[in-house]
TIVEX-501670 format. One record per residue: chain; x, y, z of N, C-alpha, C in turn; residue number from 0. Coordinates in nm, 2 decimals, padded with zeros to 4 digits. Atoms other than C-alpha are relative to their C-alpha. Example, Ala and Ser with C-alpha at 12.3 -4.5 7.8 and 13.67 -1.06 7.14 Angstrom:
# residues 2
+-----+--------+--------+--------+--------+--------+--------+--------+--------+--------+-----+
: mol :    n_u :    n_v :    n_w :   ca_u :   ca_v :   ca_w :    c_u :    c_v :    c_w : seq :
+-----+--------+--------+--------+--------+--------+--------+--------+--------+--------+-----+
:   A :  00.09 : -00.12 :  00.00 :  01.23 : -00.45 :  00.78 :  00.09 :  00.12 :  00.00 :   0 :
:   A : -00.09 : -00.11 :  00.00 :  01.37 : -00.11 :  00.71 : -00.08 :  00.11 :  00.08 :   1 :
+-----+--------+--------+--------+--------+--------+--------+--------+--------+--------+-----+
# end
This chain:
# residues 107
+-----+--------+--------+--------+--------+--------+--------+--------+--------+--------+-----+
: mol :    n_u :    n_v :    n_w :   ca_u :   ca_v :   ca_w :    c_u :    c_v :    c_w : seq :
+-----+--------+--------+--------+--------+--------+--------+--------+--------+--------+-----+
:   A : -00.11 : -00.10 :  00.03 : -05.25 : -02.38 : -13.21 :  00.11 : -00.02 :  00.10 :   0 :
:   A : -00.11 :  00.02 : -00.09 : -04.91 : -02.40 : -13.07 :  00.02 :  00.12 :  00.10 :   1 :
:   A : -00.02 : -00.11 : -00.10 : -04.79 : -02.19 : -12.77 :  00.07 :  00.12 : -00.06 :   2 :
:   A : -00.08 : -00.11 :  00.07 : -04.55 : -01.99 : -13.00 : -00.10 :  00.09 : -00.07 :   3 :
:   A :  00.10 : -00.08 :  00.07 : -04.84 : -01.88 : -13.22 : -00.08 :  00.08 :  00.09 :   4 :
:   A :  00.08 : -00.07 : -00.09 : -05.05 : -01.78 : -12.93 :  00.08 :  00.12 :  00.06 :   5 :
:   A : -00.08 : -00.10 : -00.05 : -04.76 : -01.58 : -12.79 :  00.02 :  00.12 : -00.10 :   6 :
:   A : -00.02 : -00.10 :  00.10 : -04.71 : -01.40 : -13.12 : -00.13 :  00.08 : -00.02 :   7 :
:   A :  00.13 : -00.07 :  00.01 : -05.08 : -01.32 : -13.15 : -00.03 :  00.09 :  00.12 :   8 :
:   A :  00.02 : -00.09 : -00.12 : -05.09 : -01.19 : -12.80 :  00.09 :  00.12 :  00.00 :   9 :
:   A : -00.09 : -00.11 :  00.01 : -04.79 : -00.97 : -12.86 : -00.05 :  00.10 : -00.10 :  10 :
:   A :  00.05 : -00.09 :  00.11 : -04.94 : -00.83 : -13.18 : -00.12 :  00.08 :  00.05 :  11 :
:   A :  00.12 : -00.06 : -00.06 : -05.27 : -00.76 : -13.00 :  00.04 :  00.11 :  00.10 :  12 :
:   A : -00.05 : -00.10 : -00.10 : -05.08 : -00.58 : -12.72 :  00.06 :  00.12 : -00.07 :  13 :
:   A : -00.06 : -00.11 :  00.07 : -04.88 : -00.37 : -12.97 : -00.10 :  00.08 : -00.07 :  14 :
:   A :  00.10 : -00.08 :  00.08 : -05.19 : -00.27 : -13.16 : -00.07 :  00.11 :  00.10 :  15 :
:   A :  00.06 : -00.10 : -00.10 : -05.32 : -00.09 : -12.84 :  00.10 :  00.10 :  00.04 :  16 :
:   A : -00.11 : -00.09 : -00.05 : -04.99 :  00.09 : -12.78 : -00.02 :  00.14 : -00.07 :  17 :
:   A :  00.00 : -00.13 :  00.08 : -05.06 :  00.36 : -13.05 : -00.12 :  00.09 :  00.03 :  18 :
:   A :  00.12 : -00.08 : -00.03 : -05.36 :  00.50 : -12.88 :  00.04 :  00.15 :  00.02 :  19 :
:   A : -00.03 : -00.14 : -00.01 : -05.36 :  00.88 : -12.91 : -00.11 :  00.07 :  00.08 :  20 :
:   A :  00.09 : -00.07 : -00.08 : -05.52 :  01.09 : -12.64 :  00.08 :  00.13 :  00.05 :  21 :
:   A : -00.06 : -00.12 : -00.04 : -05.45 :  01.44 : -12.51 :  00.08 : -00.03 :  00.13 :  22 :
:   A : -00.08 :  00.02 : -00.12 : -05.17 :  01.45 : -12.24 : -00.06 :  00.08 :  00.11 :  23 :
:   A :  00.04 : -00.07 : -00.12 : -05.28 :  01.54 : -11.90 :  00.09 : -00.05 :  00.12 :  24 :
:   A : -00.07 :  00.04 : -00.12 : -05.10 :  01.53 : -11.56 : -00.07 : -00.12 :  00.07 :  25 :
:   A :  00.06 :  00.10 : -00.08 : -05.16 :  01.23 : -11.34 : -00.10 :  00.05 :  00.10 :  26 :
:   A :  00.09 : -00.04 : -00.10 : -05.44 :  01.24 : -11.09 :  00.07 :  00.04 :  00.13 :  27 :
:   A : -00.07 : -00.05 : -00.12 : -05.33 :  01.45 : -10.79 :  00.13 :  00.08 : -00.03 :  28 :
:   A : -00.13 : -00.07 :  00.04 : -05.03 :  01.59 : -10.99 : -00.04 :  00.13 : -00.08 :  29 :
:   A :  00.02 : -00.12 :  00.08 : -05.01 :  01.94 : -11.15 :  00.11 :  00.02 : -00.10 :  30 :
:   A : -00.11 : -00.04 :  00.09 : -04.81 :  02.08 : -11.44 :  00.11 :  00.08 :  00.08 :  31 :
:   A : -00.11 : -00.08 : -00.07 : -04.48 :  02.24 : -11.35 : -00.05 :  00.15 :  00.02 :  32 :
:   A :  00.03 : -00.14 : -00.03 : -04.50 :  02.59 : -11.20 :  00.03 :  00.09 : -00.11 :  33 :
:   A : -00.03 : -00.10 :  00.10 : -04.50 :  02.90 : -11.41 :  00.14 :  00.05 :  00.01 :  34 :
:   A : -00.14 : -00.06 :  00.00 : -04.15 :  03.02 : -11.51 : -00.01 :  00.14 :  00.05 :  35 :
:   A :  00.01 : -00.14 : -00.05 : -04.06 :  03.35 : -11.35 : -00.03 :  00.11 : -00.10 :  36 :
:   A :  00.02 : -00.11 :  00.09 : -04.05 :  03.56 : -11.66 : -00.12 : -00.03 : -00.10 :  37 :
:   A :  00.11 :  00.03 :  00.09 : -04.35 :  03.39 : -11.84 : -00.13 :  00.07 :  00.05 :  38 :
:   A :  00.12 : -00.07 : -00.03 : -04.69 :  03.55 : -11.86 : -00.11 : -00.10 :  00.05 :  39 :
:   A :  00.10 :  00.10 : -00.04 : -04.88 :  03.22 : -11.81 :  00.07 : -00.13 :  00.02 :  40 :
:   A : -00.05 :  00.13 : -00.02 : -04.82 :  02.86 : -11.71 : -00.01 : -00.07 : -00.14 :  41 :
:   A :  00.01 :  00.07 :  00.13 : -04.73 :  02.66 : -12.03 : -00.09 : -00.13 :  00.01 :  42 :
:   A :  00.08 :  00.13 :  00.00 : -04.96 :  02.37 : -12.13 :  00.09 : -00.11 : -00.03 :  43 :
:   A : -00.08 :  00.12 :  00.02 : -04.84 :  02.01 : -12.17 :  00.04 :  00.00 : -00.15 :  44 :
:   A : -00.04 :  00.00 :  00.14 : -04.84 :  02.06 : -12.55 :  00.11 :  00.10 : -00.02 :  45 :
:   A : -00.11 : -00.09 :  00.01 : -04.62 :  02.37 : -12.52 :  00.13 : -00.05 :  00.06 :  46 :
:   A : -00.12 :  00.06 : -00.06 : -04.38 :  02.19 : -12.29 :  00.06 : -00.11 : -00.08 :  47 :
:   A : -00.05 :  00.11 :  00.08 : -04.35 :  01.90 : -12.53 :  00.05 :  00.05 : -00.14 :  48 :
:   A : -00.04 : -00.05 :  00.13 : -04.29 :  02.12 : -12.84 :  00.14 :  00.06 :  00.01 :  49 :
:   A : -00.13 : -00.05 : -00.01 : -03.92 :  02.17 : -12.90 :  00.01 :  00.14 : -00.06 :  50 :
:   A : -00.02 : -00.13 :  00.06 : -03.80 :  02.53 : -12.96 :  00.07 : -00.01 : -00.13 :  51 :
:   A : -00.06 :  00.00 :  00.13 : -03.68 :  02.63 : -13.30 :  00.15 : -00.02 :  00.00 :  52 :
:   A : -00.14 :  00.02 :  00.00 : -03.32 :  02.63 : -13.20 :  00.04 : -00.14 :  00.03 :  53 :
:   A : -00.03 :  00.15 : -00.02 : -03.35 :  02.26 : -13.10 :  00.00 : -00.08 : -00.12 :  54 :
:   A :  00.01 :  00.07 :  00.13 : -03.43 :  02.16 : -13.45 :  00.02 :  00.10 : -00.12 :  55 :
:   A : -00.02 : -00.10 :  00.11 : -03.27 :  02.40 : -13.70 : -00.03 : -00.06 : -00.13 :  56 :
:   A :  00.03 :  00.05 :  00.14 : -03.36 :  02.38 : -14.06 :  00.13 : -00.04 : -00.07 :  57 :
:   A : -00.12 :  00.04 :  00.07 : -03.12 :  02.20 : -14.28 :  00.01 :  00.07 : -00.14 :  58 :
:   A : -00.02 : -00.07 :  00.13 : -02.97 :  02.39 : -14.58 :  00.07 : -00.10 : -00.09 :  59 :
:   A : -00.07 :  00.09 :  00.09 : -02.90 :  02.15 : -14.86 :  00.07 :  00.07 : -00.12 :  60 :
:   A : -00.05 : -00.07 :  00.11 : -02.84 :  02.39 : -15.14 :  00.07 :  00.13 :  00.04 :  61 :
:   A : -00.07 : -00.11 : -00.04 : -02.56 :  02.63 : -15.06 :  00.03 :  00.10 : -00.12 :  62 :
:   A : -00.03 : -00.08 :  00.12 : -02.49 :  02.75 : -15.42 : -00.13 :  00.02 : -00.07 :  63 :
:   A :  00.12 : -00.03 :  00.08 : -02.77 :  02.92 : -15.62 :  00.02 : -00.03 : -00.14 :  64 :
:   A : -00.03 :  00.03 :  00.14 : -02.59 :  02.88 : -15.95 :  00.12 : -00.09 : -00.01 :  65 :
:   A : -00.11 :  00.08 :  00.02 : -02.35 :  02.63 : -16.09 :  00.11 :  00.08 : -00.06 :  66 :
:   A : -00.12 : -00.08 :  00.04 : -02.01 :  02.80 : -16.12 :  00.12 : -00.08 :  00.01 :  67 :
:   A : -00.12 :  00.07 : -00.01 : -01.67 :  02.67 : -16.19 :  00.08 :  00.04 :  00.12 :  68 :
:   A : -00.08 : -00.03 : -00.12 : -01.44 :  02.65 : -15.89 :  00.12 :  00.08 : -00.03 :  69 :
:   A : -00.12 : -00.08 :  00.02 : -01.16 :  02.89 : -15.84 :  00.12 : -00.10 :  00.02 :  70 :
:   A : -00.12 :  00.08 : -00.02 : -00.80 :  02.75 : -15.85 :  00.04 :  00.00 :  00.14 :  71 :
:   A : -00.04 :  00.02 : -00.14 : -00.69 :  02.61 : -15.52 :  00.15 : -00.01 :  00.01 :  72 :
:   A : -00.15 :  00.00 :  00.00 : -00.33 :  02.70 : -15.44 :  00.05 : -00.12 :  00.08 :  73 :
:   A : -00.05 :  00.12 : -00.07 : -00.31 :  02.40 : -15.20 : -00.03 : -00.13 : -00.06 :  74 :
:   A :  00.03 :  00.13 :  00.07 : -00.43 :  02.14 : -15.45 :  00.12 : -00.03 : -00.08 :  75 :
:   A : -00.13 :  00.03 :  00.07 : -00.08 :  02.01 : -15.53 : -00.01 : -00.14 : -00.05 :  76 :
:   A : -00.01 :  00.14 :  00.06 :  00.00 :  01.71 : -15.75 :  00.08 : -00.09 :  00.10 :  77 :
:   A : -00.07 :  00.09 : -00.09 :  00.13 :  01.40 : -15.57 :  00.15 :  00.01 : -00.03 :  78 :
:   A : -00.15 : -00.01 :  00.03 :  00.51 :  01.39 : -15.53 :  00.04 : -00.11 : -00.10 :  79 :
:   A : -00.05 :  00.09 :  00.11 :  00.71 :  01.23 : -15.81 :  00.08 : -00.11 :  00.07 :  80 :
:   A : -00.08 :  00.11 : -00.05 :  00.85 :  00.90 : -15.72 : -00.10 : -00.11 :  00.06 :  81 :
:   A :  00.11 :  00.09 : -00.04 :  00.63 :  00.60 : -15.61 :  00.01 : -00.04 :  00.15 :  82 :
:   A :  00.00 :  00.06 : -00.13 :  00.75 :  00.44 : -15.29 :  00.05 :  00.11 :  00.10 :  83 :
:   A : -00.05 : -00.10 : -00.10 :  00.83 :  00.62 : -14.96 :  00.15 : -00.01 :  00.00 :  84 :
:   A : -00.15 :  00.00 :  00.00 :  01.19 :  00.72 : -14.91 :  00.05 : -00.10 :  00.10 :  85 :
:   A : -00.06 :  00.10 : -00.08 :  01.42 :  00.46 : -14.76 :  00.07 :  00.07 :  00.12 :  86 :
:   A : -00.08 : -00.05 : -00.11 :  01.58 :  00.51 : -14.42 :  00.15 : -00.01 : -00.03 :  87 :
:   A : -00.14 :  00.01 :  00.02 :  01.95 :  00.58 : -14.41 :  00.06 : -00.13 :  00.06 :  88 :
:   A : -00.05 :  00.13 : -00.04 :  02.17 :  00.27 : -14.36 :  00.04 :  00.00 :  00.14 :  89 :
:   A : -00.04 :  00.00 : -00.14 :  02.30 :  00.38 : -14.02 : -00.11 :  00.01 :  00.10 :  90 :
:   A :  00.11 : -00.02 : -00.10 :  01.96 :  00.42 : -13.87 : -00.09 : -00.12 :  00.02 :  91 :
:   A :  00.08 :  00.12 : -00.02 :  01.86 :  00.06 : -13.84 : -00.03 : -00.01 :  00.15 :  92 :
:   A :  00.04 :  00.01 : -00.14 :  01.68 : -00.02 : -13.52 :  00.10 : -00.08 :  00.08 :  93 :
:   A : -00.09 :  00.07 : -00.09 :  01.90 : -00.13 : -13.23 : -00.08 : -00.07 :  00.11 :  94 :
:   A :  00.08 :  00.06 : -00.11 :  01.79 : -00.38 : -12.96 :  00.02 :  00.07 :  00.13 :  95 :
:   A : -00.01 : -00.07 : -00.13 :  01.72 : -00.25 : -12.62 :  00.10 : -00.07 :  00.09 :  96 :
:   A : -00.10 :  00.06 : -00.09 :  01.99 : -00.31 : -12.35 : -00.07 : -00.09 :  00.10 :  97 :
:   A :  00.05 :  00.10 : -00.10 :  01.94 : -00.60 : -12.11 : -00.01 :  00.06 :  00.14 :  98 :
:   A : -00.01 : -00.05 : -00.14 :  02.02 : -00.40 : -11.80 : -00.10 :  00.11 :  00.03 :  99 :
:   A :  00.09 : -00.10 : -00.03 :  01.71 : -00.19 : -11.79 : -00.06 : -00.03 :  00.14 : 100 :
:   A :  00.06 :  00.01 : -00.13 :  01.56 : -00.13 : -11.44 : -00.03 :  00.13 :  00.06 : 101 :
:   A :  00.03 : -00.13 : -00.06 :  01.47 :  00.13 : -11.19 :  00.11 :  00.10 :  00.00 : 102 :
:   A : -00.11 : -00.10 :  00.01 :  01.66 :  00.45 : -11.22 :  00.02 :  00.06 :  00.14 : 103 :
:   A : -00.03 : -00.05 : -00.13 :  01.83 :  00.57 : -10.90 :  00.05 :  00.15 : -00.02 : 104 :
:   A : -00.05 : -00.14 :  00.01 :  01.88 :  00.95 : -10.85 :  00.15 :  00.01 :  00.03 : 105 :
:   A : -00.15 : -00.02 : -00.03 :  02.25 :  01.07 : -10.85 :  00.02 :  00.05 :  00.14 : 106 :
+-----+--------+--------+--------+--------+--------+--------+--------+--------+--------+-----+
# end
């Protein structure tokens, strides 16, 4: 077998052991966080890892219960008549910047 195949087999074997499920417990010599001031008891590891309901609100996909025609929208205007954008007036062609630009001195 080539070295590449051995590396792939080793990586797959290592990944297979990553999904092991066991109850979570604090490390040896460590304790869970202290009890919050207003709580009646110290929360367990499972309670600490469960997100509150406001962290994952339910999604509402269906806002309408029945299919109804839409009301007329007063802001739904047709496009303006004419195709291209209006042209600039003849006197408003861009002018080149003056050559003598520099620092401004106060009067």
